[in-house]
PQR file with spaces between the fields and no chain letter, atoms N, CA, C, O and H, PARSE charges and radii, in Angstrom:
ATOM       1  N    MET     1      38.487  134.776  128.053 -0.4000 1.5000
ATOM       2  CA   MET     1      37.760  134.837  126.810 -0.0000 2.0000
ATOM       3  C    MET     1      36.685  135.953  126.891  0.5500 1.7000
ATOM       4  O    MET     1      36.056  136.141  127.932 -0.5500 1.4000
ATOM       5  N    SER     2      36.500  136.647  125.833 -0.4000 1.5000
ATOM       6  CA   SER     2      35.601  137.782  125.824 -0.0000 2.0000
ATOM       7  C    SER     2      34.155  137.353  125.614  0.5500 1.7000
ATOM       8  O    SER     2      33.862  136.261  125.126 -0.5500 1.4000
ATOM       9  H    SER     2      37.012  136.494  124.987  0.4000 1.0000
ATOM      10  N    GLU     3      33.270  138.256  126.001 -0.4000 1.5000
ATOM      11  CA   GLU     3      31.813  138.066  125.922 -0.0000 2.0000
ATOM      12  C    GLU     3      31.406  138.073  124.418  0.5500 1.7000
ATOM      13  O    GLU     3      32.064  138.758  123.635 -0.5500 1.4000
ATOM      14  H    GLU     3      33.508  139.143  126.397  0.4000 1.0000
ATOM      15  N    PRO     4      30.397  137.373  124.008 -0.5600 1.5000
ATOM      16  CA   PRO     4      29.935  137.467  122.594  0.2800 2.0000
ATOM      17  C    PRO     4      29.458  138.858  122.293  0.5500 1.7000
ATOM      18  O    PRO     4      28.879  139.521  123.154 -0.5500 1.4000
ATOM      19  N    ARG     5      29.692  139.312  121.078 -0.4000 1.5000
ATOM      20  CA   ARG     5      29.317  140.689  120.668 -0.0000 2.0000
ATOM      21  C    ARG     5      27.795  140.751  120.482  0.5500 1.7000
ATOM      22  O    ARG     5      27.173  139.798  120.012 -0.5500 1.4000
ATOM      23  H    ARG     5      30.162  138.774  120.378  0.4000 1.0000
ATOM      24  N    ARG     6      27.237  141.844  120.846 -0.4000 1.5000
ATOM      25  CA   ARG     6      25.817  142.077  120.688 -0.0000 2.0000
ATOM      26  C    ARG     6      25.537  142.833  119.367  0.5500 1.7000
ATOM      27  O    ARG     6      26.360  143.622  118.902 -0.5500 1.4000
ATOM      28  H    ARG     6      27.741  142.618  121.229  0.4000 1.0000
ATOM      29  N    ARG     7      24.397  142.578  118.800 -0.4000 1.5000
ATOM      30  CA   ARG     7      24.015  143.313  117.586 -0.0000 2.0000
ATOM      31  C    ARG     7      23.640  144.769  117.897  0.5500 1.7000
ATOM      32  O    ARG     7      23.952  145.684  117.135 -0.5500 1.4000
ATOM      33  H    ARG     7      23.729  141.937  119.178  0.4000 1.0000
ATOM      34  N    ASN     8      22.990  144.949  118.992 -0.4000 1.5000
ATOM      35  CA   ASN     8      22.744  146.318  119.515 -0.0000 2.0000
ATOM      36  C    ASN     8      22.615  146.242  121.030  0.5500 1.7000
ATOM      37  O    ASN     8      22.420  145.162  121.587 -0.5500 1.4000
ATOM      38  H    ASN     8      22.737  144.206  119.611  0.4000 1.0000
ATOM      39  N    ASP     9      22.722  147.360  121.679 -0.4000 1.5000
ATOM      40  CA   ASP     9      22.754  147.385  123.107 -0.0000 2.0000
ATOM      41  C    ASP     9      21.451  146.941  123.790  0.5500 1.7000
ATOM      42  O    ASP     9      21.472  146.578  124.966 -0.5500 1.4000
ATOM      43  H    ASP     9      22.880  148.238  121.226  0.4000 1.0000
ATOM      44  N    ARG    10      20.355  146.964  123.095 -0.4000 1.5000
ATOM      45  CA   ARG    10      19.076  146.616  123.681 -0.0000 2.0000
ATOM      46  C    ARG    10      18.753  145.132  123.634  0.5500 1.7000
ATOM      47  O    ARG    10      17.777  144.698  124.245 -0.5500 1.4000
ATOM      48  H    ARG    10      20.338  147.259  122.139  0.4000 1.0000
ATOM      49  N    GLU    11      19.546  144.350  122.925 -0.4000 1.5000
ATOM      50  CA   GLU    11      19.258  142.928  122.689 -0.0000 2.0000
ATOM      51  C    GLU    11      20.129  142.076  123.563  0.5500 1.7000
ATOM      52  O    GLU    11      21.352  142.188  123.486 -0.5500 1.4000
ATOM      53  H    GLU    11      20.339  144.703  122.428  0.4000 1.0000
ATOM      54  N    PRO    12      19.547  141.205  124.415 -0.5600 1.5000
ATOM      55  CA   PRO    12      20.338  140.341  125.297  0.2800 2.0000
ATOM      56  C    PRO    12      21.208  139.406  124.461  0.5500 1.7000
ATOM      57  O    PRO    12      20.827  138.974  123.374 -0.5500 1.4000
ATOM      58  N    VAL    13      22.400  139.106  125.010 -0.4000 1.5000
ATOM      59  CA   VAL    13      23.378  138.240  124.326 -0.0000 2.0000
ATOM      60  C    VAL    13      22.755  136.836  124.099  0.5500 1.7000
ATOM      61  O    VAL    13      22.878  136.276  123.010 -0.5500 1.4000
ATOM      62  H    VAL    13      22.709  139.458  125.894  0.4000 1.0000
ATOM      63  N    ASN    14      22.099  136.285  125.116 -0.4000 1.5000
ATOM      64  CA   ASN    14      21.595  134.934  124.948 -0.0000 2.0000
ATOM      65  C    ASN    14      20.507  134.798  123.860  0.5500 1.7000
ATOM      66  O    ASN    14      20.357  133.736  123.256 -0.5500 1.4000
ATOM      67  H    ASN    14      21.999  136.740  126.000  0.4000 1.0000
ATOM      68  N    GLN    15      19.754  135.887  123.622 -0.4000 1.5000
ATOM      69  CA   GLN    15      18.759  135.878  122.541 -0.0000 2.0000
ATOM      70  C    GLN    15      19.423  135.673  121.222  0.5500 1.7000
ATOM      71  O    GLN    15      18.955  134.885  120.399 -0.5500 1.4000
ATOM      72  H    GLN    15      19.876  136.750  124.113  0.4000 1.0000
ATOM      73  N    ILE    16      20.521  136.378  121.000 -0.4000 1.5000
ATOM      74  CA   ILE    16      21.302  136.243  119.735 -0.0000 2.0000
ATOM      75  C    ILE    16      21.835  134.824  119.598  0.5500 1.7000
ATOM      76  O    ILE    16      21.748  134.222  118.527 -0.5500 1.4000
ATOM      77  H    ILE    16      20.901  137.018  121.668  0.4000 1.0000
ATOM      78  N    ALA    17      22.378  134.299  120.666 -0.4000 1.5000
ATOM      79  CA   ALA    17      23.007  132.968  120.604 -0.0000 2.0000
ATOM      80  C    ALA    17      22.003  131.899  120.269  0.5500 1.7000
ATOM      81  O    ALA    17      22.357  130.928  119.601 -0.5500 1.4000
ATOM      82  H    ALA    17      22.448  134.788  121.536  0.4000 1.0000
ATOM      83  N    ASN    18      20.741  132.032  120.709 -0.4000 1.5000
ATOM      84  CA   ASN    18      19.727  131.038  120.460 -0.0000 2.0000
ATOM      85  C    ASN    18      19.024  131.171  119.116  0.5500 1.7000
ATOM      86  O    ASN    18      18.243  130.298  118.738 -0.5500 1.4000
ATOM      87  H    ASN    18      20.453  132.821  121.252  0.4000 1.0000
ATOM      88  N    THR    19      19.285  132.227  118.407 -0.4000 1.5000
ATOM      89  CA   THR    19      18.616  132.433  117.091 -0.0000 2.0000
ATOM      90  C    THR    19      19.583  131.938  116.018  0.5500 1.7000
ATOM      91  O    THR    19      20.737  132.362  115.960 -0.5500 1.4000
ATOM      92  H    THR    19      19.919  132.937  118.714  0.4000 1.0000
ATOM      93  N    PRO    20      19.081  131.014  115.153 -0.5600 1.5000
ATOM      94  CA   PRO    20      19.930  130.536  114.070  0.2800 2.0000
ATOM      95  C    PRO    20      20.401  131.656  113.130  0.5500 1.7000
ATOM      96  O    PRO    20      19.674  132.632  112.941 -0.5500 1.4000
ATOM      97  N    ALA    21      21.529  131.547  112.572 -0.4000 1.5000
ATOM      98  CA   ALA    21      22.104  132.561  111.682 -0.0000 2.0000
ATOM      99  C    ALA    21      21.103  132.865  110.565  0.5500 1.7000
ATOM     100  O    ALA    21      20.535  131.952  109.967 -0.5500 1.4000
ATOM     101  H    ALA    21      22.120  130.755  112.726  0.4000 1.0000
ATOM     102  N    GLY    22      20.885  134.198  110.282 -0.4000 1.5000
ATOM     103  CA   GLY    22      20.041  134.609  109.191 -0.0000 2.0000
ATOM     104  C    GLY    22      18.549  134.531  109.518  0.5500 1.7000
ATOM     105  O    GLY    22      17.722  134.888  108.679 -0.5500 1.4000
ATOM     106  H    GLY    22      21.346  134.940  110.768  0.4000 1.0000
ATOM     107  N    GLU    23      18.196  134.080  110.698 -0.4000 1.5000
ATOM     108  CA   GLU    23      16.783  133.969  111.098 -0.0000 2.0000
ATOM     109  C    GLU    23      16.531  134.911  112.241  0.5500 1.7000
ATOM     110  O    GLU    23      17.362  135.059  113.137 -0.5500 1.4000
ATOM     111  H    GLU    23      18.868  133.790  111.379  0.4000 1.0000
ATOM     112  N    ALA    24      15.394  135.542  112.209 -0.4000 1.5000
ATOM     113  CA   ALA    24      14.987  136.359  113.344 -0.0000 2.0000
ATOM     114  C    ALA    24      13.590  135.962  113.749  0.5500 1.7000
ATOM     115  O    ALA    24      12.769  135.617  112.899 -0.5500 1.4000
ATOM     116  H    ALA    24      14.719  135.421  111.481  0.4000 1.0000
ATOM     117  N    SER    25      13.306  136.005  115.051 -0.4000 1.5000
ATOM     118  CA   SER    25      11.995  135.603  115.511 -0.0000 2.0000
ATOM     119  C    SER    25      10.975  136.712  115.120  0.5500 1.7000
ATOM     120  O    SER    25      11.367  137.832  114.792 -0.5500 1.4000
ATOM     121  H    SER    25      13.973  136.285  115.741  0.4000 1.0000
ATOM     122  N    ALA    26       9.728  136.391  115.160 -0.4000 1.5000
ATOM     123  CA   ALA    26       8.629  137.314  114.879 -0.0000 2.0000
ATOM     124  C    ALA    26       8.673  138.492  115.859  0.5500 1.7000
ATOM     125  O    ALA    26       8.423  139.638  115.483 -0.5500 1.4000
ATOM     126  H    ALA    26       9.410  135.482  115.426  0.4000 1.0000
ATOM     127  N    THR    27       8.991  138.193  117.097 -0.4000 1.5000
ATOM     128  CA   THR    27       9.084  139.273  118.127 -0.0000 2.0000
ATOM     129  C    THR    27      10.200  140.215  117.813  0.5500 1.7000
ATOM     130  O    THR    27      10.028  141.426  117.952 -0.5500 1.4000
ATOM     131  H    THR    27       9.194  137.263  117.402  0.4000 1.0000
ATOM     132  N    GLU    28      11.370  139.707  117.385 -0.4000 1.5000
ATOM     133  CA   GLU    28      12.504  140.572  117.022 -0.0000 2.0000
ATOM     134  C    GLU    28      12.163  141.447  115.826  0.5500 1.7000
ATOM     135  O    GLU    28      12.507  142.629  115.809 -0.5500 1.4000
ATOM     136  H    GLU    28      11.510  138.723  117.272  0.4000 1.0000
ATOM     137  N    ASN    29      11.495  140.887  114.828 -0.4000 1.5000
ATOM     138  CA   ASN    29      11.170  141.650  113.651 -0.0000 2.0000
ATOM     139  C    ASN    29      10.163  142.776  113.993  0.5500 1.7000
ATOM     140  O    ASN    29      10.274  143.894  113.490 -0.5500 1.4000
ATOM     141  H    ASN    29      11.216  139.927  114.842  0.4000 1.0000
ATOM     142  N    ALA    30       9.182  142.451  114.858 -0.4000 1.5000
ATOM     143  CA   ALA    30       8.199  143.458  115.234 -0.0000 2.0000
ATOM     144  C    ALA    30       8.847  144.594  116.078  0.5500 1.7000
ATOM     145  O    ALA    30       8.591  145.781  115.873 -0.5500 1.4000
ATOM     146  H    ALA    30       9.092  141.542  115.267  0.4000 1.0000
ATOM     147  N    SER    31       9.685  144.164  117.019 -0.4000 1.5000
ATOM     148  CA   SER    31      10.275  145.205  117.887 -0.0000 2.0000
ATOM     149  C    SER    31      11.272  146.030  117.142  0.5500 1.7000
ATOM     150  O    SER    31      11.391  147.222  117.423 -0.5500 1.4000
ATOM     151  H    SER    31       9.893  143.200  117.185  0.4000 1.0000
ATOM     152  N    SER    32      12.031  145.447  116.164 -0.4000 1.5000
ATOM     153  CA   SER    32      12.961  146.244  115.387 -0.0000 2.0000
ATOM     154  C    SER    32      12.248  147.224  114.483  0.5500 1.7000
ATOM     155  O    SER    32      12.730  148.335  114.261 -0.5500 1.4000
ATOM     156  H    SER    32      11.935  144.478  115.935  0.4000 1.0000
ATOM     157  N    SER    33      11.075  146.811  113.946 -0.4000 1.5000
ATOM     158  CA   SER    33      10.274  147.705  113.114 -0.0000 2.0000
ATOM     159  C    SER    33       9.724  148.878  113.897  0.5500 1.7000
ATOM     160  O    SER    33       9.698  150.004  113.401 -0.5500 1.4000
ATOM     161  H    SER    33      10.684  145.909  114.127  0.4000 1.0000
ATOM     162  N    VAL    34       9.287  148.621  115.114 -0.4000 1.5000
ATOM     163  CA   VAL    34       8.790  149.652  115.996 -0.0000 2.0000
ATOM     164  C    VAL    34       9.857  150.599  116.378  0.5500 1.7000
ATOM     165  O    VAL    34       9.655  151.813  116.369 -0.5500 1.4000
ATOM     166  H    VAL    34       9.308  147.706  115.517  0.4000 1.0000
ATOM     167  N    GLU    35      11.027  150.055  116.725 -0.4000 1.5000
ATOM     168  CA   GLU    35      12.155  150.884  117.097 -0.0000 2.0000
ATOM     169  C    GLU    35      12.609  151.782  115.927  0.5500 1.7000
ATOM     170  O    GLU    35      12.980  152.941  116.115 -0.5500 1.4000
ATOM     171  H    GLU    35      11.191  149.068  116.733  0.4000 1.0000
ATOM     172  N    GLN    36      12.565  151.223  114.761 -0.4000 1.5000
ATOM     173  CA   GLN    36      12.990  151.997  113.557 -0.0000 2.0000
ATOM     174  C    GLN    36      12.011  153.115  113.311  0.5500 1.7000
ATOM     175  O    GLN    36      12.425  154.222  112.966 -0.5500 1.4000
ATOM     176  H    GLN    36      12.263  150.282  114.608  0.4000 1.0000
ATOM     177  N    LEU    37      10.723  152.866  113.476 -0.4000 1.5000
ATOM     178  CA   LEU    37       9.744  153.934  113.258 -0.0000 2.0000
ATOM     179  C    LEU    37       9.870  154.981  114.335  0.5500 1.7000
ATOM     180  O    LEU    37       9.752  156.172  114.046 -0.5500 1.4000
ATOM     181  H    LEU    37      10.387  151.967  113.756  0.4000 1.0000
ATOM     182  N    ALA    38      10.104  154.584  115.552 -0.4000 1.5000
ATOM     183  CA   ALA    38      10.260  155.524  116.685 -0.0000 2.0000
ATOM     184  C    ALA    38      11.537  156.354  116.536  0.5500 1.7000
ATOM     185  O    ALA    38      11.567  157.522  116.925 -0.5500 1.4000
ATOM     186  H    ALA    38      10.200  153.617  115.787  0.4000 1.0000
ATOM     187  N    ALA    39      12.557  155.773  115.993 -0.4000 1.5000
ATOM     188  CA   ALA    39      13.801  156.441  115.863 -0.0000 2.0000
ATOM     189  C    ALA    39      13.760  157.468  114.712  0.5500 1.7000
ATOM     190  O    ALA    39      14.547  158.414  114.725 -0.5500 1.4000
ATOM     191  H    ALA    39      12.533  154.824  115.677  0.4000 1.0000
ATOM     192  N    GLY    40      12.903  157.315  113.760 -0.4000 1.5000
ATOM     193  CA   GLY    40      12.798  158.277  112.642 -0.0000 2.0000
ATOM     194  C    GLY    40      13.916  158.005  111.608  0.5500 1.7000
ATOM     195  O    GLY    40      14.681  157.047  111.718 -0.5500 1.4000
ATOM     196  H    GLY    40      12.264  156.547  113.749  0.4000 1.0000
ATOM     197  N    PRO    41      13.967  158.884  110.620 -0.5600 1.5000
ATOM     198  CA   PRO    41      14.947  158.754  109.570  0.2800 2.0000
ATOM     199  C    PRO    41      16.359  159.003  110.065  0.5500 1.7000
ATOM     200  O    PRO    41      16.560  159.773  111.005 -0.5500 1.4000
ATOM     201  N    THR    42      17.323  158.371  109.456 -0.4000 1.5000
ATOM     202  CA   THR    42      18.725  158.556  109.823 -0.0000 2.0000
ATOM     203  C    THR    42      19.231  159.873  109.190  0.5500 1.7000
ATOM     204  O    THR    42      18.607  160.442  108.295 -0.5500 1.4000
ATOM     205  H    THR    42      17.160  157.746  108.693  0.4000 1.0000
ATOM     206  N    HIS    43      20.370  160.315  109.692 -0.4000 1.5000
ATOM     207  CA   HIS    43      20.942  161.509  109.158 -0.0000 2.0000
ATOM     208  C    HIS    43      21.292  161.354  107.630  0.5500 1.7000
ATOM     209  O    HIS    43      21.102  162.283  106.845 -0.5500 1.4000
ATOM     210  H    HIS    43      20.877  159.853  110.419  0.4000 1.0000
ATOM     211  N    ASP    44      21.795  160.181  107.254 -0.4000 1.5000
ATOM     212  CA   ASP    44      22.111  159.923  105.862 -0.0000 2.0000
ATOM     213  C    ASP    44      20.844  159.950  104.977  0.5500 1.7000
ATOM     214  O    ASP    44      20.876  160.458  103.856 -0.5500 1.4000
ATOM     215  H    ASP    44      21.949  159.426  107.891  0.4000 1.0000
ATOM     216  N    GLU    45      19.743  159.404  105.490 -0.4000 1.5000
ATOM     217  CA   GLU    45      18.501  159.454  104.710 -0.0000 2.0000
ATOM     218  C    GLU    45      18.025  160.922  104.514  0.5500 1.7000
ATOM     219  O    GLU    45      17.605  161.316  103.426 -0.5500 1.4000
ATOM     220  H    GLU    45      19.717  158.991  106.400  0.4000 1.0000
ATOM     221  N    LEU    46      18.106  161.683  105.575 -0.4000 1.5000
ATOM     222  CA   LEU    46      17.732  163.100  105.473 -0.0000 2.0000
ATOM     223  C    LEU    46      18.621  163.848  104.523  0.5500 1.7000
ATOM     224  O    LEU    46      18.146  164.630  103.700 -0.5500 1.4000
ATOM     225  H    LEU    46      18.447  161.364  106.459  0.4000 1.0000
ATOM     226  N    ALA    47      19.900  163.618  104.629 -0.4000 1.5000
ATOM     227  CA   ALA    47      20.893  164.312  103.760 -0.0000 2.0000
ATOM     228  C    ALA    47      20.645  163.958  102.305  0.5500 1.7000
ATOM     229  O    ALA    47      20.660  164.827  101.433 -0.5500 1.4000
ATOM     230  H    ALA    47      20.286  162.984  105.298  0.4000 1.0000
ATOM     231  N    ARG    48      20.417  162.683  102.050 -0.4000 1.5000
ATOM     232  CA   ARG    48      20.119  162.190  100.655 -0.0000 2.0000
ATOM     233  C    ARG    48      18.918  162.881  100.071  0.5500 1.7000
ATOM     234  O    ARG    48      18.951  163.342   98.930 -0.5500 1.4000
ATOM     235  H    ARG    48      20.405  161.978  102.758  0.4000 1.0000
ATOM     236  N    ARG    49      17.816  162.959  100.875 -0.4000 1.5000
ATOM     237  CA   ARG    49      16.594  163.570  100.410 -0.0000 2.0000
ATOM     238  C    ARG    49      16.762  165.059  100.178  0.5500 1.7000
ATOM     239  O    ARG    49      16.293  165.590   99.171 -0.5500 1.4000
ATOM     240  H    ARG    49      17.790  162.585  101.802  0.4000 1.0000
ATOM     241  N    ALA    50      17.442  165.753  101.123 -0.4000 1.5000
ATOM     242  CA   ALA    50      17.723  167.159  101.010 -0.0000 2.0000
ATOM     243  C    ALA    50      18.507  167.491   99.724  0.5500 1.7000
ATOM     244  O    ALA    50      18.244  168.468   99.022 -0.5500 1.4000
ATOM     245  H    ALA    50      17.823  165.322  101.941  0.4000 1.0000
ATOM     246  N    TYR    51      19.478  166.615   99.472 -0.4000 1.5000
ATOM     247  CA   TYR    51      20.244  166.839   98.237 -0.0000 2.0000
ATOM     248  C    TYR    51      19.419  166.633   96.969  0.5500 1.7000
ATOM     249  O    TYR    51      19.603  167.321   95.964 -0.5500 1.4000
ATOM     250  H    TYR    51      19.692  165.821  100.042  0.4000 1.0000
ATOM     251  N    GLN    52      18.483  165.644   97.046 -0.4000 1.5000
ATOM     252  CA   GLN    52      17.551  165.437   95.904 -0.0000 2.0000
ATOM     253  C    GLN    52      16.725  166.692   95.681  0.5500 1.7000
ATOM     254  O    GLN    52      16.535  167.127   94.545 -0.5500 1.4000
ATOM     255  H    GLN    52      18.333  165.085   97.861  0.4000 1.0000
ATOM     256  N    LEU    53      16.240  167.264   96.754 -0.4000 1.5000
ATOM     257  CA   LEU    53      15.443  168.500   96.583 -0.0000 2.0000
ATOM     258  C    LEU    53      16.258  169.605   96.014  0.5500 1.7000
ATOM     259  O    LEU    53      15.780  170.354   95.163 -0.5500 1.4000
ATOM     260  H    LEU    53      16.394  166.911   97.677  0.4000 1.0000
ATOM     261  N    PHE    54      17.514  169.737   96.471 -0.4000 1.5000
ATOM     262  CA   PHE    54      18.433  170.713   95.912 -0.0000 2.0000
ATOM     263  C    PHE    54      18.620  170.558   94.394  0.5500 1.7000
ATOM     264  O    PHE    54      18.586  171.524   93.632 -0.5500 1.4000
ATOM     265  H    PHE    54      17.903  169.129   97.163  0.4000 1.0000
ATOM     266  N    GLU    55      18.817  169.298   93.998 -0.4000 1.5000
ATOM     267  CA   GLU    55      19.000  169.009   92.553 -0.0000 2.0000
ATOM     268  C    GLU    55      17.718  169.298   91.777  0.5500 1.7000
ATOM     269  O    GLU    55      17.759  169.881   90.693 -0.5500 1.4000
ATOM     270  H    GLU    55      18.845  168.513   94.617  0.4000 1.0000
ATOM     271  N    GLU    56      16.561  168.880   92.349 -0.4000 1.5000
ATOM     272  CA   GLU    56      15.283  169.096   91.647 -0.0000 2.0000
ATOM     273  C    GLU    56      15.008  170.592   91.413  0.5500 1.7000
ATOM     274  O    GLU    56      14.363  170.975   90.436 -0.5500 1.4000
ATOM     275  H    GLU    56      16.528  168.406   93.229  0.4000 1.0000
ATOM     276  N    ARG    57      15.506  171.407   92.319 -0.4000 1.5000
ATOM     277  CA   ARG    57      15.337  172.851   92.245 -0.0000 2.0000
ATOM     278  C    ARG    57      16.302  173.513   91.300  0.5500 1.7000
ATOM     279  O    ARG    57      16.257  174.732   91.134 -0.5500 1.4000
ATOM     280  H    ARG    57      16.030  171.096   93.112  0.4000 1.0000
ATOM     281  N    GLY    58      17.171  172.754   90.678 -0.4000 1.5000
ATOM     282  CA   GLY    58      18.151  173.296   89.744 -0.0000 2.0000
ATOM     283  C    GLY    58      19.469  173.753   90.415  0.5500 1.7000
ATOM     284  O    GLY    58      20.173  174.630   89.916 -0.5500 1.4000
ATOM     285  H    GLY    58      17.208  171.764   90.813  0.4000 1.0000
ATOM     286  N    ARG    59      19.764  173.126   91.558 -0.4000 1.5000
ATOM     287  CA   ARG    59      20.960  173.458   92.326 -0.0000 2.0000
ATOM     288  C    ARG    59      21.104  174.898   92.721  0.5500 1.7000
ATOM     289  O    ARG    59      22.206  175.446   92.757 -0.5500 1.4000
ATOM     290  H    ARG    59      19.191  172.413   91.964  0.4000 1.0000
ATOM     291  N    GLU    60      19.971  175.512   93.021 -0.4000 1.5000
ATOM     292  CA   GLU    60      19.947  176.900   93.448 -0.0000 2.0000
ATOM     293  C    GLU    60      20.535  176.941   94.883  0.5500 1.7000
ATOM     294  O    GLU    60      20.011  176.282   95.781 -0.5500 1.4000
ATOM     295  H    GLU    60      19.076  175.067   92.992  0.4000 1.0000
ATOM     296  N    PRO    61      21.628  177.722   95.094 -0.5600 1.5000
ATOM     297  CA   PRO    61      22.231  177.753   96.416  0.2800 2.0000
ATOM     298  C    PRO    61      21.481  178.613   97.423  0.5500 1.7000
ATOM     299  O    PRO    61      20.648  179.428   97.026 -0.5500 1.4000
ATOM     300  N    GLY    62      21.754  178.454   98.716 -0.4000 1.5000
ATOM     301  CA   GLY    62      21.228  179.304   99.706 -0.0000 2.0000
ATOM     302  C    GLY    62      19.903  178.845  100.355  0.5500 1.7000
ATOM     303  O    GLY    62      19.329  179.563  101.174 -0.5500 1.4000
ATOM     304  H    GLY    62      22.430  177.792   99.038  0.4000 1.0000
ATOM     305  N    ARG    63      19.445  177.687   99.993 -0.4000 1.5000
ATOM     306  CA   ARG    63      18.178  177.196  100.564 -0.0000 2.0000
ATOM     307  C    ARG    63      18.373  175.829  101.231  0.5500 1.7000
ATOM     308  O    ARG    63      17.444  175.023  101.295 -0.5500 1.4000
ATOM     309  H    ARG    63      19.912  177.104   99.327  0.4000 1.0000
ATOM     310  N    ASP    64      19.566  175.583  101.716 -0.4000 1.5000
ATOM     311  CA   ASP    64      19.912  174.275  102.309 -0.0000 2.0000
ATOM     312  C    ASP    64      19.075  173.941  103.537  0.5500 1.7000
ATOM     313  O    ASP    64      18.652  172.796  103.701 -0.5500 1.4000
ATOM     314  H    ASP    64      20.321  176.237  101.664  0.4000 1.0000
ATOM     315  N    TRP    65      18.835  174.906  104.386 -0.4000 1.5000
ATOM     316  CA   TRP    65      18.011  174.625  105.598 -0.0000 2.0000
ATOM     317  C    TRP    65      16.572  174.310  105.186  0.5500 1.7000
ATOM     318  O    TRP    65      15.946  173.410  105.746 -0.5500 1.4000
ATOM     319  H    TRP    65      19.179  175.835  104.252  0.4000 1.0000
ATOM     320  N    GLU    66      16.053  175.046  104.213 -0.4000 1.5000
ATOM     321  CA   GLU    66      14.697  174.753  103.716 -0.0000 2.0000
ATOM     322  C    GLU    66      14.594  173.334  103.195  0.5500 1.7000
ATOM     323  O    GLU    66      13.634  172.617  103.480 -0.5500 1.4000
ATOM     324  H    GLU    66      16.561  175.777  103.758  0.4000 1.0000
ATOM     325  N    ASP    67      15.619  172.934  102.412 -0.4000 1.5000
ATOM     326  CA   ASP    67      15.623  171.555  101.861 -0.0000 2.0000
ATOM     327  C    ASP    67      15.670  170.551  102.994  0.5500 1.7000
ATOM     328  O    ASP    67      14.962  169.545  102.970 -0.5500 1.4000
ATOM     329  H    ASP    67      16.398  173.516  102.180  0.4000 1.0000
ATOM     330  N    TRP    68      16.521  170.828  104.008 -0.4000 1.5000
ATOM     331  CA   TRP    68      16.637  169.891  105.141 -0.0000 2.0000
ATOM     332  C    TRP    68      15.346  169.728  105.894  0.5500 1.7000
ATOM     333  O    TRP    68      14.935  168.611  106.209 -0.5500 1.4000
ATOM     334  H    TRP    68      17.097  171.646  104.027  0.4000 1.0000
ATOM     335  N    PHE    69      14.690  170.862  106.190 -0.4000 1.5000
ATOM     336  CA   PHE    69      13.431  170.807  106.930 -0.0000 2.0000
ATOM     337  C    PHE    69      12.297  170.140  106.110  0.5500 1.7000
ATOM     338  O    PHE    69      11.438  169.446  106.653 -0.5500 1.4000
ATOM     339  H    PHE    69      15.023  171.770  105.934  0.4000 1.0000
ATOM     340  N    GLN    70      12.333  170.374  104.827 -0.4000 1.5000
ATOM     341  CA   GLN    70      11.328  169.631  103.953 -0.0000 2.0000
ATOM     342  C    GLN    70      11.607  168.150  103.977  0.5500 1.7000
ATOM     343  O    GLN    70      10.676  167.345  104.025 -0.5500 1.4000
ATOM     344  H    GLN    70      13.032  170.938  104.387  0.4000 1.0000
ATOM     345  N    ALA    71      12.860  167.775  103.945 -0.4000 1.5000
ATOM     346  CA   ALA    71      13.216  166.349  103.971 -0.0000 2.0000
ATOM     347  C    ALA    71      12.744  165.748  105.311  0.5500 1.7000
ATOM     348  O    ALA    71      12.234  164.628  105.334 -0.5500 1.4000
ATOM     349  H    ALA    71      13.616  168.428  103.906  0.4000 1.0000
ATOM     350  N    GLU    72      12.904  166.460  106.388 -0.4000 1.5000
ATOM     351  CA   GLU    72      12.429  165.969  107.688 -0.0000 2.0000
ATOM     352  C    GLU    72      10.886  165.766  107.685  0.5500 1.7000
ATOM     353  O    GLU    72      10.369  164.772  108.195 -0.5500 1.4000
ATOM     354  H    GLU    72      13.318  167.370  106.369  0.4000 1.0000
ATOM     355  N    ARG    73      10.191  166.740  107.097 -0.4000 1.5000
ATOM     356  CA   ARG    73       8.718  166.606  107.057 -0.0000 2.0000
ATOM     357  C    ARG    73       8.316  165.397  106.166  0.5500 1.7000
ATOM     358  O    ARG    73       7.375  164.680  106.508 -0.5500 1.4000
ATOM     359  H    ARG    73      10.611  167.548  106.683  0.4000 1.0000
ATOM     360  N    GLU    74       8.981  165.177  105.087 -0.4000 1.5000
ATOM     361  CA   GLU    74       8.638  164.112  104.170 -0.0000 2.0000
ATOM     362  C    GLU    74       8.936  162.708  104.720  0.5500 1.7000
ATOM     363  O    GLU    74       8.178  161.757  104.535 -0.5500 1.4000
ATOM     364  H    GLU    74       9.745  165.759  104.809  0.4000 1.0000
ATOM     365  N    LEU    75      10.106  162.637  105.419 -0.4000 1.5000
ATOM     366  CA   LEU    75      10.523  161.330  105.911 -0.0000 2.0000
ATOM     367  C    LEU    75       9.987  161.108  107.313  0.5500 1.7000
ATOM     368  O    LEU    75      10.230  160.058  107.907 -0.5500 1.4000
ATOM     369  H    LEU    75      10.722  163.410  105.570  0.4000 1.0000
């Protein structure tokens, strides 16, 4: 029989098994929030914001890197 699947590599298997479905402990919520802040924005979030900037500028081509770097600064 295979091992239970983990939600992410940093979380022990037994911690998942002891947590009721749909519920997370206060410690898990705090640590996941800290990890998310430390990880920064995802590639998809950056791409979405860069595209918004491109559209706001009237879809002017040739400034894609500028949009990307601005999205990184904002997020």
